[in-house]
Structures are given as structure tokens and as C-alpha cells.
N, CA, C and O atoms as a GROMACS GRO file, in nm:
protein
  520
    1MET      N    1   0.086  -0.118   0.000
    1MET     CA    2   0.000   0.000   0.000
    1MET      C    3   0.090   0.123   0.000
    1MET      O    4   0.169   0.143   0.092
    2SER      N    5   0.076   0.203  -0.101
    2SER     CA    6   0.153   0.326  -0.114
    2SER      C    7   0.078   0.441  -0.048
    2SER      O    8  -0.042   0.459  -0.071
    3LYS      N    9   0.149   0.520   0.033
    3LYS     CA   10   0.085   0.635   0.097
    3LYS      C   11   0.034   0.732  -0.008
    3LYS      O   12  -0.074   0.790   0.009
    4SER      N   13   0.108   0.751  -0.116
    4SER     CA   14   0.062   0.845  -0.219
    4SER      C   15  -0.066   0.794  -0.287
    4SER      O   16  -0.152   0.875  -0.322
    5ASP      N   17  -0.079   0.662  -0.306
    5ASP     CA   18  -0.202   0.607  -0.364
    5ASP      C   19  -0.320   0.628  -0.269
    5ASP      O   20  -0.430   0.658  -0.314
    6VAL      N   21  -0.297   0.610  -0.140
    6VAL     CA   22  -0.403   0.632  -0.040
    6VAL      C   23  -0.441   0.780  -0.037
    6VAL      O   24  -0.560   0.813  -0.032
    7ASP      N   25  -0.342   0.867  -0.041
    7ASP     CA   26  -0.370   1.011  -0.041
    7ASP      C   27  -0.449   1.051  -0.165
    7ASP      O   28  -0.541   1.132  -0.157
    8LEU      N   29  -0.413   0.994  -0.279
    8LEU     CA   30  -0.486   1.021  -0.403
    8LEU      C   31  -0.631   0.971  -0.392
    8LEU      O   32  -0.724   1.039  -0.436
    9LEU      N   33  -0.649   0.854  -0.334
    9LEU     CA   34  -0.784   0.802  -0.312
    9LEU      C   35  -0.865   0.897  -0.224
    9LEU      O   36  -0.980   0.926  -0.254
   10LYS      N   37  -0.806   0.944  -0.117
   10LYS     CA   38  -0.876   1.038  -0.027
   10LYS      C   39  -0.914   1.166  -0.101
   10LYS      O   40  -1.026   1.216  -0.088
   11ALA      N   41  -0.821   1.218  -0.179
   11ALA     CA   42  -0.849   1.340  -0.254
   11ALA      C   43  -0.960   1.315  -0.356
   11ALA      O   44  -1.050   1.398  -0.371
   12ALA      N   45  -0.954   1.202  -0.424
   12ALA     CA   46  -1.057   1.169  -0.523
   12ALA      C   47  -1.193   1.153  -0.455
   12ALA      O   48  -1.295   1.196  -0.510
   13ALA      N   49  -1.196   1.092  -0.338
   13ALA     CA   50  -1.322   1.076  -0.265
   13ALA      C   51  -1.379   1.213  -0.228
   13ALA      O   52  -1.500   1.234  -0.233
   14CYS      N   53  -1.292   1.305  -0.190
   14CYS     CA   54  -1.338   1.441  -0.157
   14CYS      C   55  -1.406   1.505  -0.277
   14CYS      O   56  -1.511   1.567  -0.263
   15ILE      N   57  -1.346   1.491  -0.394
   15ILE     CA   58  -1.404   1.549  -0.515
   15ILE      C   59  -1.537   1.482  -0.546
   15ILE      O   60  -1.636   1.549  -0.576
   16ALA      N   61  -1.539   1.349  -0.539
   16ALA     CA   62  -1.661   1.276  -0.571
   16ALA      C   63  -1.774   1.311  -0.474
   16ALA      O   64  -1.890   1.320  -0.515
   17GLY      N   65  -1.742   1.330  -0.348
   17GLY     CA   66  -1.844   1.356  -0.247
   17GLY      C   67  -1.879   1.501  -0.228
   17GLY      O   68  -1.963   1.534  -0.144
   18LEU      N   69  -1.817   1.588  -0.304
   18LEU     CA   70  -1.837   1.732  -0.286
   18LEU      C   71  -1.982   1.775  -0.297
   18LEU      O   72  -2.027   1.864  -0.225
   19ASP      N   73  -2.056   1.712  -0.386
   19ASP     CA   74  -2.196   1.749  -0.406
   19ASP      C   75  -2.290   1.674  -0.311
   19ASP      O   76  -2.412   1.681  -0.326
   20GLY      N   77  -2.233   1.603  -0.214
   20GLY     CA   78  -2.314   1.532  -0.115
   20GLY      C   79  -2.362   1.396  -0.161
   20GLY      O   80  -2.436   1.328  -0.090
   21GLU      N   81  -2.320   1.356  -0.279
   21GLU     CA   82  -2.362   1.228  -0.336
   21GLU      C   83  -2.245   1.168  -0.412
   21GLU      O   84  -2.169   1.239  -0.477
   22ILE      N   85  -2.230   1.038  -0.403
   22ILE     CA   86  -2.131   0.968  -0.484
   22ILE      C   87  -2.208   0.876  -0.577
   22ILE      O   88  -2.272   0.780  -0.533
   23THR      N   89  -2.201   0.906  -0.706
   23THR     CA   90  -2.276   0.830  -0.806
   23THR      C   91  -2.214   0.691  -0.824
   23THR      O   92  -2.100   0.669  -0.782
   24PRO      N   93  -2.286   0.598  -0.887
   24PRO     CA   94  -2.229   0.466  -0.914
   24PRO      C   95  -2.099   0.473  -0.996
   24PRO      O   96  -2.006   0.397  -0.969
   25HIS      N   97  -2.093   0.563  -1.094
   25HIS     CA   98  -1.969   0.576  -1.173
   25HIS      C   99  -1.855   0.627  -1.086
   25HIS      O  100  -1.742   0.579  -1.098
   26GLU      N  101  -1.883   0.725  -1.001
   26GLU     CA  102  -1.780   0.777  -0.911
   26GLU      C  103  -1.734   0.668  -0.814
   26GLU      O  104  -1.615   0.654  -0.788
   27ALA      N  105  -1.829   0.590  -0.761
   27ALA     CA  106  -1.794   0.481  -0.670
   27ALA      C  107  -1.708   0.376  -0.741
   27ALA      O  108  -1.615   0.321  -0.682
   28GLN      N  109  -1.738   0.350  -0.867
   28GLN     CA  110  -1.658   0.256  -0.945
   28GLN      C  111  -1.515   0.307  -0.960
   28GLN      O  112  -1.419   0.231  -0.945
   29ALA      N  113  -1.500   0.435  -0.988
   29ALA     CA  114  -1.367   0.494  -1.001
   29ALA      C  115  -1.293   0.487  -0.868
   29ALA      O  116  -1.174   0.456  -0.864
   30LEU      N  117  -1.362   0.515  -0.759
   30LEU     CA  118  -1.300   0.509  -0.627
   30LEU      C  119  -1.261   0.365  -0.591
   30LEU      O  120  -1.156   0.344  -0.530
   31ARG      N  121  -1.343   0.268  -0.629
   31ARG     CA  122  -1.307   0.128  -0.603
   31ARG      C  123  -1.181   0.089  -0.679
   31ARG      O  124  -1.095   0.017  -0.628
   32HIS      N  125  -1.170   0.138  -0.802
   32HIS     CA  126  -1.050   0.113  -0.881
   32HIS      C  127  -0.927   0.170  -0.809
   32HIS      O  128  -0.825   0.101  -0.795
   33LEU      N  129  -0.936   0.294  -0.763
   33LEU     CA  130  -0.825   0.357  -0.691
   33LEU      C  131  -0.798   0.285  -0.559
   33LEU      O  132  -0.682   0.270  -0.520
   34ALA      N  133  -0.903   0.240  -0.491
   34ALA     CA  134  -0.887   0.170  -0.364
   34ALA      C  135  -0.812   0.038  -0.383
   34ALA      O  136  -0.724   0.003  -0.305
   35ARG      N  137  -0.849  -0.036  -0.488
   35ARG     CA  138  -0.777  -0.162  -0.516
   35ARG      C  139  -0.630  -0.134  -0.543
   35ARG      O  140  -0.542  -0.205  -0.493
   36ARG      N  141  -0.604  -0.031  -0.621
   36ARG     CA  142  -0.465   0.006  -0.653
   36ARG      C  143  -0.388   0.043  -0.526
   36ARG      O  144  -0.268   0.015  -0.515
   37ALA      N  145  -0.457   0.105  -0.431
   37ALA     CA  146  -0.393   0.147  -0.306
   37ALA      C  147  -0.393   0.038  -0.200
   37ALA      O  148  -0.330   0.054  -0.096
   38GLY      N  149  -0.464  -0.073  -0.225
   38GLY     CA  150  -0.471  -0.180  -0.127
   38GLY      C  151  -0.564  -0.149  -0.010
   38GLY      O  152  -0.544  -0.199   0.101
   39VAL      N  153  -0.665  -0.066  -0.034
   39VAL     CA  154  -0.760  -0.027   0.070
   39VAL      C  155  -0.878  -0.123   0.067
   39VAL      O  156  -0.936  -0.149  -0.039
   40ARG      N  157  -0.914  -0.176   0.184
   40ARG     CA  158  -1.025  -0.269   0.195
   40ARG      C  159  -1.158  -0.199   0.165
   40ARG      O  160  -1.171  -0.078   0.182
   41GLU      N  161  -1.255  -0.279   0.120
   41GLU     CA  162  -1.387  -0.227   0.083
   41GLU      C  163  -1.455  -0.156   0.200
   41GLU      O  164  -1.515  -0.050   0.181
   42ASP      N  165  -1.446  -0.212   0.321
   42ASP     CA  166  -1.512  -0.148   0.436
   42ASP      C  167  -1.450  -0.013   0.468
   42ASP      O  168  -1.520   0.080   0.507
   43HIS      N  169  -1.319  -0.001   0.451
   43HIS     CA  170  -1.253   0.128   0.472
   43HIS      C  171  -1.292   0.228   0.364
   43HIS      O  172  -1.309   0.347   0.391
   44LEU      N  173  -1.307   0.178   0.241
   44LEU     CA  174  -1.350   0.266   0.132
   44LEU      C  175  -1.491   0.317   0.159
   44LEU      O  176  -1.519   0.435   0.138
   45GLU      N  177  -1.580   0.231   0.205
   45GLU     CA  178  -1.718   0.274   0.235
   45GLU      C  179  -1.717   0.384   0.341
   45GLU      O  180  -1.791   0.482   0.330
   46THR      N  181  -1.634   0.367   0.444
   46THR     CA  182  -1.623   0.469   0.549
   46THR      C  183  -1.570   0.599   0.491
   46THR      O  184  -1.620   0.707   0.523
   47LEU      N  185  -1.469   0.589   0.406
   47LEU     CA  186  -1.412   0.708   0.342
   47LEU      C  187  -1.516   0.778   0.255
   47LEU      O  188  -1.525   0.901   0.258
   48MET      N  189  -1.593   0.702   0.179
   48MET     CA  190  -1.694   0.764   0.092
   48MET      C  191  -1.801   0.835   0.175
   48MET      O  192  -1.846   0.943   0.138
   49GLU      N  193  -1.841   0.776   0.286
   49GLU     CA  194  -1.938   0.841   0.373
   49GLU      C  195  -1.880   0.972   0.430
   49GLU      O  196  -1.948   1.074   0.433
   50LYS      N  197  -1.756   0.965   0.474
   50LYS     CA  198  -1.690   1.085   0.528
   50LYS      C  199  -1.676   1.192   0.420
   50LYS      O  200  -1.692   1.311   0.447
   51ALA      N  201  -1.646   1.150   0.298
   51ALA     CA  202  -1.630   1.245   0.187
   51ALA      C  203  -1.761   1.317   0.157
   51ALA      O  204  -1.760   1.432   0.114
   52ARG      N  205  -1.872   1.251   0.178
   52ARG     CA  206  -2.003   1.312   0.153
   52ARG      C  207  -2.043   1.409   0.263
   52ARG      O  208  -2.122   1.501   0.239
   53THR      N  209  -1.989   1.391   0.385
   53THR     CA  210  -2.043   1.464   0.500
   53THR      C  211  -1.943   1.549   0.577
   53THR      O  212  -1.984   1.633   0.657
   54ASP      N  213  -1.813   1.530   0.556
   54ASP     CA  214  -1.712   1.594   0.641
   54ASP      C  215  -1.626   1.692   0.561
   54ASP      O  216  -1.536   1.651   0.488
   55ASP      N  217  -1.653   1.822   0.577
   55ASP     CA  218  -1.577   1.924   0.506
   55ASP      C  219  -1.430   1.927   0.550
   55ASP      O  220  -1.345   1.970   0.472
   56ASP      N  221  -1.400   1.883   0.670
   56ASP     CA  222  -1.262   1.884   0.717
   56ASP      C  223  -1.173   1.789   0.636
   56ASP      O  224  -1.054   1.815   0.618
   57LEU      N  225  -1.230   1.681   0.586
   57LEU     CA  226  -1.152   1.587   0.506
   57LEU      C  227  -1.098   1.656   0.382
   57LEU      O  228  -0.982   1.637   0.345
   58LEU      N  229  -1.181   1.736   0.317
   58LEU     CA  230  -1.137   1.810   0.199
   58LEU      C  231  -1.023   1.905   0.233
   58LEU      O  232  -0.923   1.910   0.162
   59ASN      N  233  -1.037   1.978   0.340
   59ASN     CA  234  -0.932   2.071   0.381
   59ASN      C  235  -0.800   2.000   0.411
   59ASN      O  236  -0.693   2.051   0.378
   60GLU      N  237  -0.807   1.882   0.473
   60GLU     CA  238  -0.686   1.804   0.501
   60GLU      C  239  -0.615   1.764   0.372
   60GLU      O  240  -0.492   1.764   0.366
   61GLN      N  241  -0.692   1.729   0.270
   61GLN     CA  242  -0.634   1.676   0.147
   61GLN      C  243  -0.571   1.782   0.058
   61GLN      O  244  -0.489   1.749  -0.028
   62LEU      N  245  -0.607   1.907   0.077
   62LEU     CA  246  -0.552   2.012  -0.009
   62LEU      C  247  -0.400   2.019  -0.005
   62LEU      O  248  -0.337   2.056  -0.104
   63SER      N  249  -0.341   1.984   0.108
   63SER     CA  250  -0.196   1.996   0.121
   63SER      C  251  -0.123   1.863   0.111
   63SER      O  252  -0.001   1.860   0.129
   64VAL      N  253  -0.193   1.754   0.083
   64VAL     CA  254  -0.132   1.622   0.094
   64VAL      C  255  -0.068   1.571  -0.035
   64VAL      O  256   0.047   1.525  -0.033
   65VAL      N  257  -0.139   1.577  -0.146
   65VAL     CA  258  -0.096   1.508  -0.268
   65VAL      C  259  -0.013   1.601  -0.356
   65VAL      O  260  -0.069   1.680  -0.433
   66ARG      N  261   0.118   1.593  -0.346
   66ARG     CA  262   0.205   1.684  -0.420
   66ARG      C  263   0.316   1.616  -0.502
   66ARG      O  264   0.385   1.684  -0.577
   67SER      N  265   0.334   1.486  -0.490
   67SER     CA  266   0.450   1.422  -0.552
   67SER      C  267   0.443   1.421  -0.705
   67SER      O  268   0.547   1.432  -0.770
   68ASP      N  269   0.327   1.409  -0.763
   68ASP     CA  270   0.310   1.410  -0.909
   68ASP      C  271   0.186   1.494  -0.940
   68ASP      O  272   0.079   1.440  -0.965
   69PRO      N  273   0.202   1.626  -0.937
   69PRO     CA  274   0.085   1.714  -0.944
   69PRO      C  275   0.001   1.698  -1.070
   69PRO      O  276  -0.122   1.705  -1.062
   70GLU      N  277   0.062   1.679  -1.185
   70GLU     CA  278  -0.016   1.669  -1.308
   70GLU      C  279  -0.099   1.542  -1.312
   70GLU      O  280  -0.217   1.546  -1.349
   71THR      N  281  -0.040   1.429  -1.274
   71THR     CA  282  -0.115   1.304  -1.270
   71THR      C  283  -0.224   1.311  -1.164
   71THR      O  284  -0.337   1.267  -1.188
   72THR      N  285  -0.191   1.366  -1.049
   72THR     CA  286  -0.290   1.381  -0.942
   72THR      C  287  -0.409   1.461  -0.991
   72THR      O  288  -0.524   1.421  -0.971
   73LEU      N  289  -0.383   1.574  -1.054
   73LEU     CA  290  -0.492   1.659  -1.102
   73LEU      C  291  -0.574   1.588  -1.209
   73LEU      O  292  -0.696   1.597  -1.210
   74ALA      N  293  -0.507   1.518  -1.300
   74ALA     CA  294  -0.578   1.446  -1.405
   74ALA      C  295  -0.670   1.340  -1.345
   74ALA      O  296  -0.785   1.326  -1.389
   75VAL      N  297  -0.623   1.264  -1.247
   75VAL     CA  298  -0.706   1.162  -1.184
   75VAL      C  299  -0.823   1.226  -1.112
   75VAL      O  300  -0.936   1.178  -1.122
   76LEU      N  301  -0.798   1.334  -1.040
   76LEU     CA  302  -0.906   1.402  -0.967
   76LEU      C  303  -1.012   1.456  -1.063
   76LEU      O  304  -1.132   1.444  -1.037
   77TYR      N  305  -0.968   1.514  -1.174
   77TYR     CA  306  -1.065   1.566  -1.270
   77TYR      C  307  -1.142   1.452  -1.336
   77TYR      O  308  -1.261   1.464  -1.364
   78GLN      N  309  -1.074   1.342  -1.362
   78GLN     CA  310  -1.141   1.226  -1.421
   78GLN      C  311  -1.249   1.174  -1.326
   78GLN      O  312  -1.358   1.138  -1.371
   79VAL      N  313  -1.220   1.170  -1.197
   79VAL     CA  314  -1.320   1.126  -1.100
   79VAL      C  315  -1.438   1.224  -1.099
   79VAL      O  316  -1.553   1.182  -1.094
   80ALA      N  317  -1.408   1.354  -1.102
   80ALA     CA  318  -1.515   1.454  -1.104
   80ALA      C  319  -1.602   1.440  -1.229
   80ALA      O  320  -1.723   1.463  -1.224
   81ALA      N  321  -1.541   1.404  -1.340
   81ALA     CA  322  -1.612   1.398  -1.468
   81ALA      C  323  -1.676   1.263  -1.497
   81ALA      O  324  -1.752   1.251  -1.593
   82ILE      N  325  -1.647   1.164  -1.417
   82ILE     CA  326  -1.689   1.028  -1.451
   82ILE      C  327  -1.839   1.011  -1.456
   82ILE      O  328  -1.889   0.922  -1.525
   83ASP      N  329  -1.913   1.095  -1.383
   83ASP     CA  330  -2.060   1.084  -1.387
   83ASP      C  331  -2.120   1.161  -1.504
   83ASP      O  332  -2.242   1.172  -1.515
   84GLY      N  333  -2.034   1.215  -1.590
   84GLY     CA  334  -2.080   1.283  -1.709
   84GLY      C  335  -2.093   1.433  -1.696
   84GLY      O  336  -2.106   1.503  -1.796
   85VAL      N  337  -2.089   1.484  -1.574
   85VAL     CA  338  -2.103   1.627  -1.549
   85VAL      C  339  -2.004   1.670  -1.442
   85VAL      O  340  -1.995   1.608  -1.336
   86VAL      N  341  -1.932   1.775  -1.469
   86VAL     CA  342  -1.847   1.838  -1.366
   86VAL      C  343  -1.922   1.962  -1.321
   86VAL      O  344  -1.933   2.060  -1.395
   87SER      N  345  -1.972   1.957  -1.198
   87SER     CA  346  -2.046   2.073  -1.146
   87SER      C  347  -1.950   2.190  -1.128
   87SER      O  348  -1.828   2.173  -1.122
   88GLY      N  349  -2.006   2.308  -1.118
   88GLY     CA  350  -1.924   2.427  -1.094
   88GLY      C  351  -1.842   2.413  -0.968
   88GLY      O  352  -1.724   2.448  -0.966
   89ASP      N  353  -1.904   2.361  -0.861
   89ASP     CA  354  -1.832   2.342  -0.734
   89ASP      C  355  -1.719   2.241  -0.749
   89ASP      O  356  -1.609   2.263  -0.699
   90GLU      N  357  -1.747   2.130  -0.820
   90GLU     CA  358  -1.642   2.029  -0.840
   90GLU      C  359  -1.524   2.090  -0.917
   90GLU      O  360  -1.409   2.068  -0.882
   91ARG      N  361  -1.555   2.164  -1.022
   91ARG     CA  362  -1.448   2.225  -1.102
   91ARG      C  363  -1.365   2.322  -1.019
   91ARG      O  364  -1.242   2.322  -1.028
   92VAL      N  365  -1.431   2.404  -0.939
   92VAL     CA  366  -1.358   2.500  -0.855
   92VAL      C  367  -1.266   2.427  -0.758
   92VAL      O  368  -1.151   2.467  -0.739
   93VAL      N  369  -1.315   2.320  -0.696
   93VAL     CA  370  -1.233   2.247  -0.600
   93VAL      C  371  -1.115   2.178  -0.668
   93VAL      O  372  -1.003   2.182  -0.617
   94VAL      N  373  -1.140   2.116  -0.784
   94VAL     CA  374  -1.030   2.050  -0.855
   94VAL      C  375  -0.929   2.155  -0.901
   94VAL      O  376  -0.808   2.133  -0.892
   95GLU      N  377  -0.976   2.269  -0.950
   95GLU     CA  378  -0.884   2.377  -0.987
   95GLU      C  379  -0.803   2.422  -0.866
   95GLU      O  380  -0.682   2.446  -0.877
   96HIS      N  381  -0.869   2.433  -0.751
   96HIS     CA  382  -0.799   2.474  -0.629
   96HIS      C  383  -0.691   2.373  -0.592
   96HIS      O  384  -0.581   2.411  -0.552
   97PHE      N  385  -0.722   2.243  -0.606
   97PHE     CA  386  -0.620   2.141  -0.585
   97PHE      C  387  -0.501   2.167  -0.679
   97PHE      O  388  -0.386   2.161  -0.636
   98GLY      N  389  -0.530   2.196  -0.805
   98GLY     CA  390  -0.423   2.221  -0.901
   98GLY      C  391  -0.336   2.339  -0.861
   98GLY      O  392  -0.213   2.332  -0.870
   99VAL      N  393  -0.399   2.446  -0.818
   99VAL     CA  394  -0.323   2.563  -0.772
   99VAL      C  395  -0.239   2.527  -0.650
   99VAL      O  396  -0.122   2.563  -0.641
  100MET      N  397  -0.300   2.454  -0.556
  100MET     CA  398  -0.227   2.412  -0.435
  100MET      C  399  -0.110   2.320  -0.470
  100MET      O  400  -0.010   2.315  -0.398
  101LEU      N  401  -0.123   2.246  -0.580
  101LEU     CA  402  -0.015   2.159  -0.625
  101LEU      C  403   0.092   2.235  -0.703
  101LEU      O  404   0.192   2.177  -0.746
  102GLY      N  405   0.070   2.366  -0.722
  102GLY     CA  406   0.171   2.449  -0.788
  102GLY      C  407   0.157   2.459  -0.939
  102GLY      O  408   0.249   2.503  -1.006
  103LEU      N  409   0.043   2.418  -0.993
  103LEU     CA  410   0.022   2.424  -1.137
  103LEU      C  411  -0.036   2.560  -1.178
  103LEU      O  412  -0.113   2.620  -1.104
  104SER      N  413   0.002   2.605  -1.296
  104SER     CA  414  -0.052   2.731  -1.349
  104SER      C  415  -0.194   2.708  -1.398
  104SER      O  416  -0.233   2.595  -1.427
  105ARG      N  417  -0.272   2.816  -1.407
  105ARG     CA  418  -0.409   2.806  -1.459
  105ARG      C  419  -0.407   2.749  -1.601
  105ARG      O  420  -0.493   2.668  -1.637
  106GLU      N  421  -0.309   2.790  -1.680
  106GLU     CA  422  -0.298   2.741  -1.818
  106GLU      C  423  -0.276   2.590  -1.818
  106GLU      O  424  -0.338   2.518  -1.897
  107ARG      N  425  -0.188   2.541  -1.731
  107ARG     CA  426  -0.160   2.398  -1.725
  107ARG      C  427  -0.283   2.321  -1.675
  107ARG      O  428  -0.313   2.212  -1.725
  108ILE      N  429  -0.352   2.376  -1.577
  108ILE     CA  430  -0.474   2.314  -1.524
  108ILE      C  431  -0.577   2.298  -1.635
  108ILE      O  432  -0.635   2.191  -1.651
  109ASP      N  433  -0.599   2.405  -1.711
  109ASP     CA  434  -0.696   2.399  -1.822
  109ASP      C  435  -0.655   2.295  -1.926
  109ASP      O  436  -0.741   2.224  -1.979
  110LYS      N  437  -0.526   2.285  -1.954
  110LYS     CA  438  -0.477   2.186  -2.051
  110LYS      C  439  -0.503   2.045  -2.000
  110LYS      O  440  -0.546   1.958  -2.077
  111ILE      N  441  -0.476   2.020  -1.872
  111ILE     CA  442  -0.501   1.887  -1.815
  111ILE      C  443  -0.649   1.854  -1.822
  111ILE      O  444  -0.686   1.742  -1.857
  112PHE      N  445  -0.735   1.950  -1.788
  112PHE     CA  446  -0.880   1.927  -1.796
  112PHE      C  447  -0.920   1.892  -1.938
  112PHE      O  448  -1.000   1.801  -1.959
  113SER      N  449  -0.866   1.964  -2.035
  113SER     CA  450  -0.899   1.940  -2.175
  113SER      C  451  -0.857   1.799  -2.218
  113SER      O  452  -0.933   1.730  -2.286
  114VAL      N  453  -0.738   1.757  -2.180
  114VAL     CA  454  -0.689   1.624  -2.215
  114VAL      C  455  -0.778   1.516  -2.154
  114VAL      O  456  -0.814   1.419  -2.221
  115VAL      N  457  -0.814   1.534  -2.027
  115VAL     CA  458  -0.900   1.436  -1.960
  115VAL      C  459  -1.037   1.430  -2.028
  115VAL      O  460  -1.090   1.321  -2.051
  116GLU      N  461  -1.094   1.545  -2.060
  116GLU     CA  462  -1.225   1.547  -2.126
  116GLU      C  463  -1.220   1.474  -2.260
  116GLU      O  464  -1.312   1.399  -2.292
  117LYS      N  465  -1.115   1.495  -2.337
  117LYS     CA  466  -1.101   1.426  -2.465
  117LYS      C  467  -1.085   1.276  -2.444
  117LYS      O  468  -1.143   1.196  -2.517
  118ARG      N  469  -1.006   1.237  -2.344
  118ARG     CA  470  -0.984   1.096  -2.315
  118ARG      C  471  -1.115   1.029  -2.274
  118ARG      O  472  -1.146   0.919  -2.319
  119LEU      N  473  -1.192   1.095  -2.188
  119LEU     CA  474  -1.319   1.039  -2.144
  119LEU      C  475  -1.419   1.028  -2.260
  119LEU      O  476  -1.491   0.929  -2.271
  120ALA      N  477  -1.422   1.130  -2.344
  120ALA     CA  478  -1.512   1.125  -2.460
  120ALA      C  479  -1.475   1.010  -2.552
  120ALA      O  480  -1.562   0.942  -2.606
  121ALA      N  481  -1.346   0.988  -2.570
  121ALA     CA  482  -1.299   0.880  -2.657
  121ALA      C  483  -1.328   0.742  -2.598
  121ALA      O  484  -1.348   0.646  -2.672
  122LYS      N  485  -1.330   0.734  -2.467
  122LYS     CA  486  -1.354   0.605  -2.400
  122LYS      C  487  -1.498   0.591  -2.353
  122LYS      O  488  -1.529   0.497  -2.281
  123GLU      N  489  -1.584   0.681  -2.393
  123GLU     CA  490  -1.726   0.680  -2.357
  123GLU      C  491  -1.748   0.684  -2.207
  123GLU      O  492  -1.841   0.622  -2.155
  124GLY      N  493  -1.662   0.758  -2.137
  124GLY     CA  494  -1.687   0.789  -1.996
  124GLY      C  495  -1.637   0.693  -1.891
  124GLY      O  496  -1.579   0.737  -1.792
  125THR      N  497  -1.655   0.562  -1.907
  125THR     CA  498  -1.622   0.474  -1.794
  125THR      C  499  -1.522   0.365  -1.828
  125THR      O  500  -1.474   0.298  -1.736
  126GLN      N  501  -1.488   0.343  -1.951
  126GLN     CA  502  -1.401   0.231  -1.983
  126GLN      C  503  -1.268   0.238  -1.910
  126GLN      O  504  -1.210   0.134  -1.881
  127GLY      N  505  -1.219   0.355  -1.880
  127GLY     CA  506  -1.091   0.368  -1.812
  127GLY      C  507  -1.092   0.306  -1.674
  127GLY      O  508  -0.985   0.283  -1.618
  128PHE      N  509  -1.210   0.279  -1.616
  128PHE     CA  510  -1.216   0.221  -1.484
  128PHE      C  511  -1.272   0.081  -1.484
  128PHE      O  512  -1.297   0.025  -1.376
  129GLU      N  513  -1.293   0.022  -1.599
  129GLU     CA  514  -1.345  -0.114  -1.604
  129GLU      C  515  -1.240  -0.212  -1.556
  129GLU      O  516  -1.120  -0.186  -1.567
  130GLU      N  517  -1.286  -0.323  -1.503
  130GLU     CA  518  -1.198  -0.428  -1.451
  130GLU      C  519  -1.123  -0.493  -1.566
  130GLU      O  520  -1.043  -0.584  -1.544
   0.00000   0.00000   0.00000
């Protein structure tokens, strides 16, 4: 279990739960990240519940994931977009993560564009299929 993979999972859960709901597609993406991080299903369920209800979790994660900022931002945006819609709040939070990771607005927009094209080409969910 890599600490950076767990931190990325926590950050992704924060993005997914920002609107107070985690959709089936978002949960599928989180399960994929959880398996990669070696996180048990019961711990993931607890994390998803906390992500839906605990604003402090989001604040904790803003300063955690910094080792690979571009990949981190791309994964976070992909999780936000996996349900087909990136809400204004989700976009603002993911952008804020990007700024906190030291990325320029121009680079953040480019990463978002690449992820959107990738998701459109894969019809939204294939990137997280087993």
C-alpha cells in the first residue's frame, strides 16, 4: 500500500463527495483507486461516507498530494467527470487542488482538456473497467 495512492484516493473521494452524493460511476472509479492502493472495501465505504459529509476531510487533502501534481490533477478531474457532469463546485475544488499543487491556470486547463477528450474517446467509464 503506497501512501501516495491512499492520499490520491482520499483526494478523489473528496471530489466525488463534494456534491453530497457519490454516483455509481464515481464509486466505481473510487473502487479502482482503492484496489490500486490496497484499501479494503469497508474502509472505502467509510471514506466515501466521510467524503459526503465531512468538510474537514477536503481541507486536510488540499496539502497532501504533491508528488506528481499533473497526474494527481488528471485523476481528480477524471473522478469529477466520470458521472458525465463536472459541477461548478467540483471544477472549482479541482482547480484549487491544481493551484495548491503548484500548477498554473494554463496547465490546469490543458489537463482538464486532455481528460475530457480521453473520457469522450472512452465513452466515460471504460478507463475504470476491470
